[in-house]
Rosetta silent file (secondary structure, phi, psi, omega in degrees, C-alpha in Angstrom):
SEQUENCE: MRHSFRTGHIALPALLVTAGLALGACGASSSNPNFFTVDFDGGKMTGRYNPAGFSADEVRGLLDDNCTGGKLASYGEQPADTMIAFTATCQGGQRVGKGNAEIEKDGTGGAVIETTARDGNGNLAYEQSRVTL
SCORE:     score description
SCORE:     0.000 S_00000001
   1 L     0.000  131.604 -179.797    0.000    0.000    0.000 S_00000001
   2 L   -98.533  127.691  179.039    1.399    3.411   -0.967 S_00000001
   3 E  -101.028  148.950 -178.412    0.787    6.270    1.472 S_00000001
   4 L  -138.850  151.956  178.868    0.631    9.893    0.488 S_00000001
   5 L    63.948  -73.900 -178.155    0.536   13.263    2.281 S_00000001
   6 L  -132.357  158.826 -179.895    0.013   11.910    5.821 S_00000001
   7 L   -54.760  133.304  177.191    0.167    8.476    7.380 S_00000001
   8 L    91.256    4.015 -179.931   -2.902    6.440    6.525 S_00000001
   9 L  -109.762  120.114 -166.361   -3.788    8.261    3.322 S_00000001
  10 E  -100.179  134.822  172.686   -3.645    5.966    0.324 S_00000001
  11 L   -71.507  137.579 -175.777   -2.727    6.775   -3.282 S_00000001
  12 L  -112.559  158.275  175.423   -5.504    5.533   -5.589 S_00000001
  13 L   -59.350  148.233 -175.314   -5.591    4.299   -9.174 S_00000001
  14 H   -55.995  -39.989 -177.608   -5.898    7.089  -11.742 S_00000001
  15 H   -62.538  -45.229 -179.904   -9.340    6.012  -12.942 S_00000001
  16 H   -64.963  -43.166 -179.447  -10.887    6.158   -9.488 S_00000001
  17 H   -67.227  -40.531  178.055   -9.297    9.503   -8.665 S_00000001
  18 H   -60.468  -42.208  177.050  -10.305   11.012  -12.002 S_00000001
  19 H   -62.106  -40.341  178.685  -13.902    9.988  -11.312 S_00000001
  20 H   -64.213  -39.851  177.015  -13.651   11.564   -7.864 S_00000001
  21 H   -61.996  -43.418 -179.219  -12.375   14.837   -9.314 S_00000001
  22 H   -64.194  -43.763  179.484  -15.255   14.948  -11.777 S_00000001
  23 H   -70.258  -36.892  179.638  -17.837   14.250   -9.068 S_00000001
  24 H   -61.973  -34.407  179.736  -16.199   16.650   -6.634 S_00000001
  25 H   -65.658  -24.371 -179.208  -16.570   19.513   -9.085 S_00000001
  26 H   -65.854  -27.743 -176.682  -20.346   18.996   -9.042 S_00000001
  27 L   -87.622    4.641 -172.388  -20.557   20.185   -5.421 S_00000001
  28 L   -59.117  -30.008 -179.068  -18.788   23.500   -6.053 S_00000001
  29 L  -117.165   39.565 -177.401  -21.966   25.580   -5.752 S_00000001
  30 L   -57.612  143.660  175.753  -23.729   23.494   -3.089 S_00000001
  31 L   -84.575   -6.095  176.735  -26.695   25.051   -1.300 S_00000001
  32 L   -71.472  114.514 -177.204  -25.550   23.307    1.912 S_00000001
  33 L   -67.458  -15.224 -178.202  -24.143   26.160    4.048 S_00000001
  34 L   -97.817   18.414 -175.862  -21.885   23.708    5.910 S_00000001
  35 E  -140.251  138.506  169.057  -20.075   22.519    2.763 S_00000001
  36 E  -155.142  164.513  179.194  -17.677   24.073    0.234 S_00000001
  37 E  -116.867  155.451  175.664  -14.972   23.044   -2.203 S_00000001
  38 E  -126.248  131.685  174.268  -11.458   24.332   -2.831 S_00000001
  39 E  -103.457  133.380  177.848   -9.671   23.986   -6.173 S_00000001
  40 E  -108.774  123.453 -179.529   -5.860   23.821   -6.153 S_00000001
  41 E  -157.325  117.752  174.487   -4.156   24.860   -9.386 S_00000001
  42 L    59.593   36.815  178.507   -0.742   26.346  -10.062 S_00000001
  43 L    85.197    4.128 -179.000   -0.128   27.614   -6.543 S_00000001
  44 E  -119.485  141.411  174.670   -3.563   29.215   -6.242 S_00000001
  45 E  -112.431  129.584  179.394   -6.561   28.093   -4.166 S_00000001
  46 E  -134.295  157.739  176.958  -10.030   29.163   -5.301 S_00000001
  47 E   171.959 -171.979  177.361  -13.591   28.369   -4.300 S_00000001
  48 E  -138.442  140.564  174.893  -16.891   29.610   -2.900 S_00000001
  49 E  -131.529  159.717  179.214  -18.380   29.274    0.544 S_00000001
  50 L   -94.902  120.704 -178.148  -21.744   30.137    2.068 S_00000001
  51 L   -67.694  -11.502  174.551  -21.376   32.809    4.782 S_00000001
  52 L   -74.138  -17.978 -177.742  -24.367   31.275    6.597 S_00000001
  53 L  -113.150  -30.826 -177.672  -22.183   28.244    7.370 S_00000001
  54 L  -130.373  146.232  172.658  -18.563   29.447    7.472 S_00000001
  55 L   -93.219  162.419  176.882  -16.875   32.663    8.540 S_00000001
  56 H   -60.625  -37.629  178.832  -14.018   34.212    6.554 S_00000001
  57 H   -63.979  -39.766  177.988  -11.685   33.417    9.503 S_00000001
  58 H   -64.062  -43.621  179.807  -12.695   29.732    9.402 S_00000001
  59 H   -62.832  -47.935  178.114  -12.065   29.564    5.648 S_00000001
  60 H   -57.650  -42.192  179.102   -8.657   31.253    5.971 S_00000001
  61 H   -63.553  -39.069  177.795   -7.738   28.841    8.771 S_00000001
  62 H   -68.471  -36.013  178.783   -8.730   25.836    6.676 S_00000001
  63 H   -71.408  -36.170  176.785   -6.707   27.144    3.726 S_00000001
  64 H   -51.375  -37.458 -177.684   -3.629   27.753    5.948 S_00000001
  65 L   -61.711  -22.696  179.982   -3.470   23.996    6.502 S_00000001
  66 L   -88.857   -1.142  179.861   -2.703   23.511    2.798 S_00000001
  67 E   -91.952  135.721 -179.634    0.323   25.809    2.932 S_00000001
  68 L   -54.938  -43.210  179.339    3.754   24.220    3.361 S_00000001
  69 L   -91.724    0.812  178.339    4.693   26.855    5.945 S_00000001
  70 L    79.149   11.655 -178.571    1.199   27.062    7.441 S_00000001
  71 L  -135.371  142.107  174.841    0.632   30.673    6.325 S_00000001
  72 E   -79.789  143.434  172.726   -1.223   32.367    3.502 S_00000001
  73 E   -88.861  -35.798  178.957    0.648   34.894    1.361 S_00000001
  74 E  -148.598  151.621  175.795   -2.572   36.405    0.041 S_00000001
  75 E  -151.248  130.174  176.441   -6.308   36.047    0.547 S_00000001
  76 E  -141.699  150.949  177.190   -9.121   37.901   -1.189 S_00000001
  77 E  -145.626  158.453  176.911  -12.856   37.450   -1.416 S_00000001
  78 E  -152.798  151.571  178.337  -15.866   38.979   -3.100 S_00000001
  79 E   -62.805  141.348  176.579  -19.626   38.349   -3.123 S_00000001
  80 E  -142.399   96.042 -172.395  -20.863   35.900   -5.787 S_00000001
  81 L    59.984 -125.049  179.070  -24.659   35.557   -5.682 S_00000001
  82 L   -93.389    3.902 -177.678  -25.443   34.281   -2.165 S_00000001
  83 E  -107.005  173.972  172.648  -21.924   32.871   -1.769 S_00000001
  84 E  -118.361  120.141  177.009  -18.487   34.380   -1.127 S_00000001
  85 E   -87.050  140.416  179.171  -15.816   33.634   -3.766 S_00000001
  86 E  -132.056  154.918  172.498  -12.213   33.453   -2.530 S_00000001
  87 E  -138.310  135.056 -178.927   -8.714   33.261   -3.972 S_00000001
  88 E  -144.287  154.495  171.730   -5.620   32.541   -1.880 S_00000001
  89 E  -131.803  162.266 -176.407   -1.913   31.771   -2.245 S_00000001
  90 E  -108.767  146.202  166.401    0.578   30.333    0.241 S_00000001
  91 L   -74.174  130.390  177.197    3.885   31.551    1.650 S_00000001
  92 L    78.670    5.366  177.050    6.420   28.859    0.793 S_00000001
  93 L    94.763  165.146 -179.821    4.115   26.966   -1.582 S_00000001
  94 E   -92.911  148.644  174.190    1.142   24.651   -1.322 S_00000001
  95 L   -72.346  -32.299  179.566    1.148   21.152    0.112 S_00000001
  96 L  -107.666  127.426 -178.389   -1.255   20.124   -2.688 S_00000001
  97 L   -79.693  -56.164 -177.074   -0.200   20.891   -6.264 S_00000001
  98 E  -147.403  130.858 -179.422   -3.308   20.303   -8.337 S_00000001
  99 E   156.068 -152.073  177.500   -6.695   18.906   -7.346 S_00000001
 100 E  -151.685  165.243  176.750   -9.572   19.771   -5.053 S_00000001
 101 E  -133.596  143.359  172.139  -10.873   19.435   -1.509 S_00000001
 102 E  -110.938  128.749 -176.318  -14.389   19.094   -0.156 S_00000001
 103 E  -122.700  127.802 -179.635  -14.888   20.569    3.297 S_00000001
 104 E  -139.086  131.355  175.280  -17.953   19.925    5.444 S_00000001
 105 E   -63.703  143.568 -176.045  -18.716   20.834    9.040 S_00000001
 106 L  -103.270    3.391  177.154  -19.391   17.708   11.088 S_00000001
 107 L    83.428    1.348 -179.562  -21.748   19.174   13.709 S_00000001
 108 L  -122.144   22.590 -179.188  -19.277   18.728   16.590 S_00000001
 109 L    87.452   12.349  179.661  -17.208   21.911   16.192 S_00000001
 110 E  -133.863 -173.508  178.361  -15.009   20.458   13.484 S_00000001
 111 E  -143.788  148.691  174.275  -14.897   19.788    9.774 S_00000001
 112 E  -101.189  132.444  179.938  -14.055   16.812    7.570 S_00000001
 113 E  -117.852  123.597  175.522  -11.712   17.543    4.666 S_00000001
 114 E  -116.978  118.767 -176.119  -11.483   15.160    1.714 S_00000001
 115 E  -116.423  131.557  172.779   -8.732   15.989   -0.764 S_00000001
 116 E  -120.929  118.750 -171.547   -8.126   14.407   -4.154 S_00000001
 117 E  -161.356  178.981  171.800   -4.941   15.715   -5.727 S_00000001
 118 E  -100.684  136.002  176.617   -1.485   15.153   -7.142 S_00000001
 119 L   -83.521 -175.382 -176.982    1.381   15.082   -4.684 S_00000001
 120 L   -61.520  -19.605  179.224    4.801   16.630   -5.343 S_00000001
 121 L   -97.212    4.156 -179.770    5.841   13.608   -7.426 S_00000001
 122 L    86.014    4.718  178.501    2.768   13.731   -9.684 S_00000001
 123 L   -78.657  138.638  174.983    1.074   10.755   -8.005 S_00000001
 124 E   -76.885  137.322 -176.300   -2.693   10.888   -7.631 S_00000001
 125 E  -147.193  155.836  176.082   -3.743   10.644   -4.005 S_00000001
 126 E  -123.098  138.901  179.016   -6.766   10.849   -1.714 S_00000001
 127 E  -137.828  136.667  172.775   -6.659   12.180    1.843 S_00000001
 128 E  -125.598  133.227  178.155   -9.346   12.460    4.494 S_00000001
 129 E  -145.946  163.085  175.987   -8.814   14.330    7.741 S_00000001
 130 E  -121.869  136.485  178.189  -10.805   15.985   10.503 S_00000001
 131 E  -125.905  155.325  173.663   -9.927   19.367   11.966 S_00000001
 132 E   -92.905  132.907  179.752  -11.271   21.390   14.862 S_00000001
 133 L   -88.825    0.000    0.000  -12.592   24.811   13.879 S_00000001
């Protein structure tokens, strides 16, 4: 078994991961206020969140976790219909090169993050983690 990103996170066959990326993109404009997606591409993180479910500070904190040094270099947002669109970059680079993450509050003061992406070696990988907000 090949592990990626963190212990216990398994690299998956390309076909399965590609299907996951395609399905993950469908949730990008979810009406669920406790759910949003992040797209990772070329050192930039973009997405939309519902302000009824997440605060800007929570989103920034969740994005920090994807930065190699744990800090954002830039963060900007603007209204987009009933959602807030954001764009962010990391100081020192991103932990995830290209892919996406689905983030959903779990009802216990935390959130579950599921990431499907390419690691630094170009391998496709899936990661699931839980964080406290």
